[in-house]
Steps between C-alpha positions, in 0.01 A plus 500: 500500500788736576642449153164585351483835683862583412434447129179707527688791664771495234238495225311794651823697542583436140160625384530810718835582357367464147212737567729753661710546186204639292336850499250617774138460415248694710687467835834479667702188533752460786625170375438343847356153520390380846408148506383359833434144501411392848493139526435398855479136544412396848500136553391406844493136565369422841493139579348412831487136570289385794431138550145399609365150456228585249601531141333825393625664186371852426628678191407866442611646173428870442610632163426870446624651178467878466618633170593868511752661296754457779756241496516408863510132557427388849504136557395388846512135550392394845520137561377404840509133570357418836561153605396483864463140616231533243703558190323829409636647181384855411650646186426867427624620171435872426623614167441870425633623171490879437642627177573876468627639180738760633817542332697492820774265492557429866512138566460390855501139552423411857465144580389428854489142579375428846471144581351430836492145583316456822433150593272477797432155610272519798373171613274533798387166619268539794351172594252514783410154601256518787352165565243514775402151583220537750346166544192526715424152611164608642291557190183522707393157383495184704573157353373155575706255703485120491230258392133550577420137577712421805346156555281364781207709375689824562487763227716810537541836330839633611645823364776748582618846400857430610446654843174351625351158436132407519350152534134419444384140555176311450372144499218327315405343834254650748293676239789632289649708781768769515741373765777762523609850397852608599746784457864402554395195701246676725133416445171679562247218445417262786652172385368255758169414662195287434316494169318824580789673670795544261594639159283699263181353357228603254132461573179590323300787647251560654550268794145373483627143481519306825825465693749344438569593139446240230787251491571564130547869570699459821652154545524287187799479266476693176664453162831689473697609194841667503588693184877532536533692173247769589560492877141430601322260732140393437282327758154369403223369720229251429138607525409690816128479587360837614197728462296233325760452226859383458820697444852432388778713653830567320801679649786622281814629672772701320755775573513865399878537468479879470290557812656202677161369596308176469196518271204279587211449260195326641235371261159369603295316237139393541507137388150424626163560345372788717585868523648628825654816644861442597789716622871407534647488851865467609579405863864532609614381843790697645695467824326658799612827654514708180347830388250508211401828328312632195351821368140546608229506233136591539259369762587389850710236670305213657485123535196466277279206597791283617399504864859594600605823668672759280875461466674779697600777258605863482440735208766771453499726191274258311726202573351216708751332734434161659756382756470131580658561840190695599282194444345361818251260341407358164393788275422593141513816290302579183574819307518663161851590392634760259765488225508117500772415750526319836824485701634309797831522688666292768749781573769367267316423177226693322249282313271674249215364291357695209172436316225682317321746726124438506193694612262393774245415234737228375534322835371146534199477735602552867866541398744795456811583299736483803456236771714406800466222751710462810521266796759413760811396306324527165434769238346517150546779244226476239357686201220434250429593140179605330208259501376389161201301385638205307280301268584145399837506325579858609814592691666787684868588540654690791863618517689551825866602542717418798795724601746435781756759612724569797380767741643825356731726697309766688177297517361302791225247567290752688148629444509839328852459358485716187838379371365145486188606310704711258729204437210268418313744280821606327565138412160394373318814380 
């Protein structure tokens, strides 16, 4: 390029000299020839190399060509290559070409070559490995333990939540009777006595039949089935003659593993040929000396037409308390309850039954929802369901749940103890 401009300058000087040797024509001629030829060539080459682990390649190419009559040639070549752990390559190429036709013959040739080679290799490796392994063994669910059929006509539902263990036992003998209910080896049901003095039994209500109860309902052996896969026990009676017809009683025992309670379903089927009004009735014998309590419903407390004096009781804030230690003679109590629960404690264990709450209009004749019977060294905790008129082939079903818990801290087996009532209602309501 320099040779080109040198030849051009010589040629222009030669032409100027030739013109200067002739005559003047309409002006003055100094014979000066100024030729400025500015040729600035800036070449900036910036090369930044950063290394990133992505492979991004960006190429920007700007080419602006302005054509004037000026002969300035600027050539900017920016080459930025960023290669950060990502291999980023940015290439900017700006090429501005200005051409001025001035006859100035100055030639500046500036070549700036800046090469910046920055290689940044930042590798930040933050590895947060927080492994919280909280294994809560108490999932709130209980699980079954052992076989149901333990032999010798003993059928057991045993379950545990890892801290406490419950055992519920029954037999097909003696009218398909519940024989035991324990928490951690301590029981609440009276396990010994004569045929009418131990365990928990089911009778038909009303008690218009003559005493003693029919042998099929109270003494005979029933059919028993243990479903090991579904954790249920089924006891079935033969025909029980009553109220001018006959009835078959079925008891199905299972476990609610969430509530840690035993579920009892009683079914009464009219297998005879006559209609009759029947109510379900559960009688549970407990050890003497305990405290029985329930929430009072409508009506009054009495002994109905039983001929017995009224069981000693005290009503405090709508809770009826019956302390067996206050009993001086055989006595009975008949009452309506509320909210469908009945509780008993021996001071160490709290035994709670739940069932459907019924109105007075649903009582069997001369019966009530809540009934107690006590004598020296003997106590029954009883409740009844709604009476229904069953035609031939009709049936009724009644569900009861049994809970057994340790006496909670801060509560006591005393009449009027609000902590004890709150514990029971908090558990079952």
